[in-house]
C-alpha positions as CSV (number, residue, x, y, z in Angstrom):
1,M,-28.7,-25.7,-142.0
2,T,-29.8,-25.8,-145.6
3,S,-28.6,-29.1,-146.8
4,G,-30.3,-32.5,-146.2
5,K,-27.3,-33.6,-144.1
6,G,-27.7,-30.5,-142.0
7,R,-31.3,-31.1,-141.4
8,E,-30.5,-34.6,-140.1
9,T,-27.9,-33.3,-137.6
10,E,-30.4,-30.9,-136.1
11,T,-32.4,-33.8,-134.7
12,A,-29.5,-36.0,-133.9
13,G,-29.9,-35.7,-130.2
14,A,-27.9,-34.0,-127.5
15,P,-25.2,-31.5,-128.6
16,K,-21.8,-33.1,-129.1
17,P,-18.9,-31.8,-127.0
18,I,-15.9,-30.3,-128.8
19,N,-12.8,-28.2,-128.1
20,L,-11.8,-25.4,-130.4
21,A,-8.4,-24.3,-131.5
22,L,-8.5,-20.7,-132.9
23,Q,-5.7,-19.4,-135.0
24,G,-4.6,-15.8,-135.1
25,G,-4.6,-13.6,-138.3
26,G,-5.5,-10.0,-137.5
27,A,-8.7,-8.9,-139.1
28,H,-9.1,-12.4,-140.6
29,G,-10.1,-13.4,-137.1
30,A,-13.6,-12.2,-138.2
31,F,-13.7,-15.5,-140.1
32,T,-13.5,-17.2,-136.7
33,W,-16.2,-14.9,-135.4
34,G,-18.5,-16.3,-138.1
35,V,-17.6,-19.9,-137.3
36,L,-18.4,-19.3,-133.6
37,D,-21.6,-17.5,-134.4
38,W,-22.9,-20.4,-136.5
39,L,-21.9,-23.0,-133.9
40,L,-23.5,-21.0,-131.1
41,E,-26.7,-20.4,-133.1
42,R,-27.2,-24.1,-134.1
43,E,-26.4,-25.7,-130.8
44,L,-25.3,-28.9,-132.4
45,F,-22.1,-28.8,-130.3
46,T,-21.1,-27.8,-126.8
47,I,-17.8,-26.0,-126.5
48,E,-15.8,-27.4,-123.6
49,G,-12.4,-25.8,-124.2
50,V,-10.8,-23.1,-126.3
51,S,-7.2,-22.6,-127.2
52,G,-6.4,-19.3,-129.0
53,T,-3.6,-17.2,-130.2
54,S,-3.6,-13.5,-131.1
55,A,-7.0,-12.8,-132.8
56,G,-7.9,-16.3,-131.7
57,A,-7.2,-15.4,-128.1
58,M,-9.4,-12.3,-128.4
59,N,-12.3,-14.4,-129.8
60,A,-11.7,-16.9,-127.0
61,V,-12.0,-14.4,-124.2
62,V,-15.0,-12.6,-125.8
63,L,-16.7,-16.0,-126.2
64,A,-16.1,-17.0,-122.6
65,A,-17.2,-13.7,-121.1
66,G,-20.4,-13.6,-123.3
67,M,-21.2,-17.2,-122.4
68,H,-20.9,-16.6,-118.7
69,E,-23.1,-13.5,-118.9
70,G,-25.8,-14.8,-121.3
71,G,-25.2,-18.3,-122.6
72,E,-25.0,-18.9,-126.3
73,E,-27.0,-15.8,-127.3
74,G,-24.9,-13.7,-124.9
75,A,-21.7,-15.0,-126.5
76,R,-23.0,-14.2,-130.0
77,A,-23.9,-10.7,-129.0
78,A,-20.5,-10.2,-127.3
79,L,-18.7,-11.3,-130.4
80,H,-20.7,-8.9,-132.5
81,R,-20.0,-6.0,-130.1
82,F,-16.3,-6.8,-130.0
83,W,-15.8,-6.8,-133.8
84,K,-18.0,-3.8,-134.3
85,A,-15.9,-1.9,-131.7
86,V,-12.8,-3.0,-133.6
87,S,-14.2,-1.5,-136.8
88,D,-15.4,1.7,-135.1
89,R,-12.0,2.3,-133.7
90,A,-10.3,1.7,-137.0
91,W,-12.6,4.3,-138.6
92,L,-10.2,6.9,-137.2
93,S,-7.1,5.3,-138.7
94,P,-5.5,6.8,-141.8
95,I,-4.6,3.3,-143.0
96,R,-7.5,2.6,-145.4
97,R,-8.2,1.3,-148.9
98,T,-7.8,3.6,-151.8
99,P,-11.0,4.8,-153.6
100,L,-9.9,2.7,-156.6
101,D,-9.7,-0.4,-154.4
102,V,-13.2,0.4,-153.1
103,I,-14.6,0.7,-156.6
104,M,-12.8,-2.5,-157.7
105,G,-14.0,-4.4,-154.7
106,Q,-10.4,-5.2,-153.5
107,W,-10.0,-5.7,-149.8
108,S,-6.2,-5.3,-149.9
109,L,-4.3,-2.3,-148.6
110,D,-1.3,-2.9,-150.9
111,M,-1.9,0.4,-152.7
112,S,-2.7,2.5,-149.7
113,P,-0.1,5.2,-149.3
114,S,-0.5,5.3,-145.5
115,F,-0.2,1.6,-145.2
116,L,2.9,1.5,-147.4
117,A,4.5,4.3,-145.5
118,F,3.8,2.5,-142.2
119,D,5.0,-0.8,-143.5
120,I,8.3,0.7,-144.7
121,A,8.8,2.6,-141.4
122,S,8.3,-0.6,-139.4
123,R,11.2,-2.3,-141.3
124,F,13.7,0.5,-140.4
125,A,12.6,1.5,-136.9
126,S,11.5,-0.5,-133.9
127,P,8.2,0.2,-132.1
128,Y,10.3,1.5,-129.3
129,E,11.4,4.2,-131.7
130,F,8.3,5.1,-133.8
131,N,5.8,4.4,-131.0
132,P,7.6,5.4,-127.8
133,L,4.4,5.9,-125.9
134,N,3.4,2.3,-126.8
135,I,-0.1,3.3,-128.1
136,N,-2.2,0.4,-129.1
137,P,-5.9,1.2,-129.9
138,L,-6.8,-2.5,-129.9
139,R,-5.9,-2.7,-126.2
140,E,-8.5,-0.1,-125.5
141,V,-11.1,-2.1,-127.5
142,V,-10.4,-5.3,-125.6
143,A,-10.4,-3.4,-122.2
144,E,-13.8,-1.8,-123.0
145,T,-15.5,-4.9,-124.4
146,V,-14.2,-7.8,-122.3
147,D,-15.1,-8.4,-118.7
148,F,-12.1,-10.5,-117.5
149,D,-13.8,-11.3,-114.2
150,A,-16.5,-12.9,-116.3
151,V,-13.9,-14.8,-118.3
152,N,-12.3,-16.1,-115.2
153,A,-15.7,-17.0,-113.7
154,C,-16.9,-18.9,-116.7
155,Q,-17.5,-22.5,-115.8
156,A,-18.8,-23.6,-119.2
157,I,-15.6,-23.2,-121.2
158,R,-12.0,-23.6,-120.3
159,V,-9.8,-21.0,-122.0
160,F,-6.1,-21.2,-122.9
161,I,-4.2,-18.5,-124.7
162,S,-0.6,-18.5,-125.7
163,A,2.3,-16.0,-126.0
164,T,6.0,-16.3,-126.7
165,N,8.5,-15.7,-124.0
166,V,11.0,-13.3,-125.5
167,H,13.9,-14.3,-123.2
168,S,13.5,-18.1,-123.4
169,G,11.8,-18.5,-126.8
170,K,9.4,-20.9,-125.2
171,I,5.6,-20.9,-125.3
172,K,3.7,-19.6,-122.4
173,V,0.1,-20.8,-122.0
174,F,-2.2,-18.6,-119.8
175,S,-5.2,-20.2,-118.2
176,G,-7.6,-19.5,-115.3
177,E,-6.9,-16.3,-113.4
178,E,-3.7,-15.8,-115.5
179,I,-5.9,-14.6,-118.3
180,T,-5.9,-10.9,-118.1
181,L,-5.8,-7.9,-120.5
182,D,-2.0,-8.1,-120.6
183,A,-2.0,-11.8,-121.4
184,V,-4.4,-11.2,-124.3
185,M,-2.3,-8.3,-125.6
186,A,0.9,-10.4,-125.2
187,S,-0.7,-13.1,-127.3
188,A,-1.3,-10.6,-130.1
189,C,2.0,-8.6,-129.8
190,L,3.7,-8.6,-133.2
191,P,7.3,-7.4,-132.4
192,H,7.7,-5.2,-135.4
193,L,4.5,-3.3,-134.6
194,F,4.3,-3.2,-130.8
195,Q,6.6,-3.2,-127.8
196,A,6.8,-6.5,-125.9
197,V,4.2,-6.9,-123.2
198,E,5.7,-7.5,-119.8
199,I,3.9,-9.7,-117.3
200,D,5.6,-10.2,-113.9
201,G,8.8,-8.8,-115.4
202,V,8.9,-11.2,-118.4
203,P,8.5,-9.8,-121.9
204,Y,6.2,-11.6,-124.4
205,W,5.5,-11.5,-128.1
206,D,2.8,-12.9,-130.3
207,G,2.0,-16.5,-129.4
208,G,1.9,-17.5,-133.1
209,Y,5.6,-18.0,-133.1
210,M,5.4,-21.0,-130.8
211,G,1.8,-22.1,-131.2
212,N,-0.8,-20.9,-133.6
213,P,-2.7,-22.2,-131.7
214,P,-1.3,-24.7,-129.2
215,L,-3.3,-27.9,-129.1
216,F,-1.7,-29.7,-126.1
217,P,-3.5,-27.6,-123.4
218,L,-6.8,-29.1,-124.6
219,F,-5.7,-32.7,-124.1
220,G,-6.8,-34.1,-120.8
221,N,-8.1,-30.8,-119.5
222,T,-11.6,-31.2,-120.9
223,G,-14.0,-34.1,-121.2
224,T,-13.8,-34.6,-124.9
225,P,-11.2,-36.0,-127.3
226,D,-12.5,-33.9,-130.2
227,T,-10.7,-30.7,-131.2
228,V,-11.8,-28.6,-134.1
229,L,-9.1,-26.4,-135.6
230,V,-10.4,-23.1,-137.0
231,Q,-7.7,-22.5,-139.6
232,I,-7.1,-19.0,-140.9
233,N,-3.5,-19.4,-142.3
234,P,-3.3,-21.9,-145.2
235,V,-0.7,-24.7,-144.8
236,E,-0.3,-25.1,-148.6
237,R,-0.3,-22.8,-151.6
238,N,0.1,-24.1,-155.1
239,E,1.6,-21.0,-156.6
240,T,5.2,-19.7,-156.1
241,P,5.4,-16.2,-154.6
242,R,7.2,-13.8,-156.9
243,T,6.9,-10.3,-155.4
244,A,8.6,-9.1,-152.2
245,R,5.2,-8.9,-150.5
246,E,4.1,-12.3,-151.6
247,I,7.4,-13.8,-150.4
248,L,7.0,-12.2,-147.0
249,N,3.4,-13.3,-146.7
250,R,4.3,-16.9,-147.5
251,L,7.2,-16.8,-145.0
252,N,4.8,-15.6,-142.3
253,E,2.4,-18.3,-143.1
254,I,5.1,-21.0,-142.9
255,T,6.4,-19.6,-139.7
256,F,3.1,-19.3,-138.0
257,N,2.1,-22.8,-139.1
258,S,5.3,-24.6,-138.2
259,T,4.5,-25.4,-134.6
260,L,1.0,-26.5,-135.5
261,L,2.4,-28.9,-138.1
262,R,4.8,-30.4,-135.5
263,E,1.9,-31.0,-133.1
264,M,-0.2,-32.6,-135.8
265,R,2.7,-34.9,-136.7
266,A,3.1,-35.9,-133.0
267,I,-0.7,-36.5,-132.7
268,E,-0.6,-38.7,-135.8
269,F,2.4,-40.7,-134.4
270,V,0.8,-41.3,-131.1
271,T,-2.5,-42.2,-132.7
272,R,-0.8,-44.8,-134.9
273,L,0.9,-46.3,-131.9
274,I,-2.4,-46.6,-130.1
275,E,-4.1,-48.2,-133.0
276,D,-1.2,-50.7,-133.5
277,G,-1.5,-51.7,-129.8
278,K,1.9,-50.4,-128.9
279,L,0.5,-47.9,-126.4
280,D,-2.1,-48.7,-123.8
281,R,-5.4,-46.9,-124.3
282,K,-5.7,-46.7,-120.5
283,D,-2.6,-44.5,-120.3
284,Y,-2.9,-42.5,-123.6
285,Q,-5.9,-40.7,-125.0
286,K,-6.7,-41.0,-128.7
287,V,-7.7,-37.6,-129.9
288,H,-9.9,-36.7,-132.9
289,I,-8.8,-33.8,-135.0
290,H,-11.2,-31.8,-137.2
291,R,-10.7,-28.6,-139.2
292,I,-12.8,-25.7,-140.4
293,S,-11.1,-23.7,-143.1
294,A,-12.2,-21.7,-146.1
295,E,-10.7,-21.4,-149.6
296,G,-12.2,-18.0,-149.7
297,L,-9.4,-16.6,-147.5
298,K,-6.6,-17.8,-149.7
299,P,-6.9,-15.0,-152.4
300,L,-6.8,-12.3,-149.7
301,Q,-3.5,-10.4,-149.5
302,S,-1.7,-10.2,-146.2
303,S,-2.3,-6.5,-146.0
304,S,-6.0,-7.2,-145.7
305,K,-5.3,-8.5,-142.2
306,V,-5.2,-4.9,-141.0
307,N,-8.4,-3.9,-142.9
308,A,-11.0,-3.5,-140.2
309,E,-13.8,-2.0,-142.3
310,W,-17.2,-3.2,-141.1
311,R,-18.1,-4.4,-144.6
312,F,-15.0,-6.5,-144.8
313,L,-15.4,-7.9,-141.2
314,T,-19.0,-8.9,-141.9
315,H,-17.9,-10.4,-145.2
316,L,-15.4,-12.6,-143.4
317,R,-18.0,-13.5,-140.8
318,D,-20.3,-14.7,-143.5
319,I,-17.6,-16.8,-145.0
320,G,-16.9,-18.3,-141.6
321,R,-20.6,-19.1,-141.0
322,Q,-20.7,-20.8,-144.4
323,A,-17.5,-22.8,-143.7
324,A,-18.9,-24.0,-140.3
325,E,-22.1,-25.1,-141.9
326,Q,-20.3,-27.0,-144.7
327,W,-18.0,-28.7,-142.2
328,A,-20.9,-29.8,-139.9
329,G,-22.9,-31.1,-142.8
330,A,-20.0,-33.2,-144.0
331,H,-18.4,-34.3,-140.7
332,Y,-21.0,-34.2,-137.9
333,D,-21.0,-38.0,-137.7
334,S,-17.3,-38.1,-137.2
335,V,-17.3,-36.0,-134.0
336,G,-17.1,-38.3,-131.1
337,T,-15.9,-41.3,-133.1
338,R,-12.9,-40.5,-135.3
339,S,-10.9,-37.7,-136.9
340,S,-12.3,-36.0,-140.0
341,V,-8.8,-34.9,-141.0
342,D,-6.3,-37.4,-142.5
343,L,-3.3,-36.4,-140.4
344,R,-0.9,-38.5,-142.3
345,E,-1.9,-37.2,-145.7
346,E,-2.3,-33.6,-144.6
347,F,0.6,-33.0,-142.2
348,M,3.3,-35.7,-142.8
């Protein structure tokens, strides 16, 4: 760390245990890579459990596999390899920034003719029509870079990933040996882009619709009451969306945050009952909620979530590292004692 507070935390004693809740958000998941990279490098915290959705699920399984194979440094190397492989595979994609966007330093794909054509096509045809062979290059990347035997064998971290049951509309949380390549791809299956992923005859879509990410699997399944939400999708925006793309982006943010908001409200309600003595602490665990987010992600347009250029991914990684450092410098002392997020003010 560079701050005085950061230097104090480095000598504060044994690493503090935490859980991580990792949101999805396409290429913006590289922000989470940066957060994880910093946490693993500094060793101020031990990660006991991880709940992830979509890109968060991918980060979670890469983290667990790398941790099993080589500890913290193995996990950092695995995350780097994964995101580099994502970028390398995207190099062949025609969906890229325009030369003008590159010159102007804009990460958006809003003016890319190939992106616009694909975006329009996805609104008039289903993936069963425009992608009948169900080709998903990202599936190949995950298959090549993640050893799921190592994920399932990892004893250091408990992993939970979520998907949405298409038939019932309910959340499905995969854990233990249920975590497979199919489960990860189900967690990241946006229905307007990819065919539903079938597991044991049940079709699944992106887990973000019912939990982005779910927090409840972490409660009681690990030894710590502290959960750190790594937030990619902003809950609030102060400006009113005007264009069709801005409106759609904001609708997606609201949709993918709705279940998280409900869980946060439930946590705040139970916490208040415990503090008021209306619930016995022997029967109910008081949880501590923390959050790492970055204002730097807010100006990014939604189309940048499919921009997998290496320069952009490493830019997001660096933002994530900075956000993790700032959070730890400000809230290290809260971990293990209290929430560093005011749940009533933020989510009620």
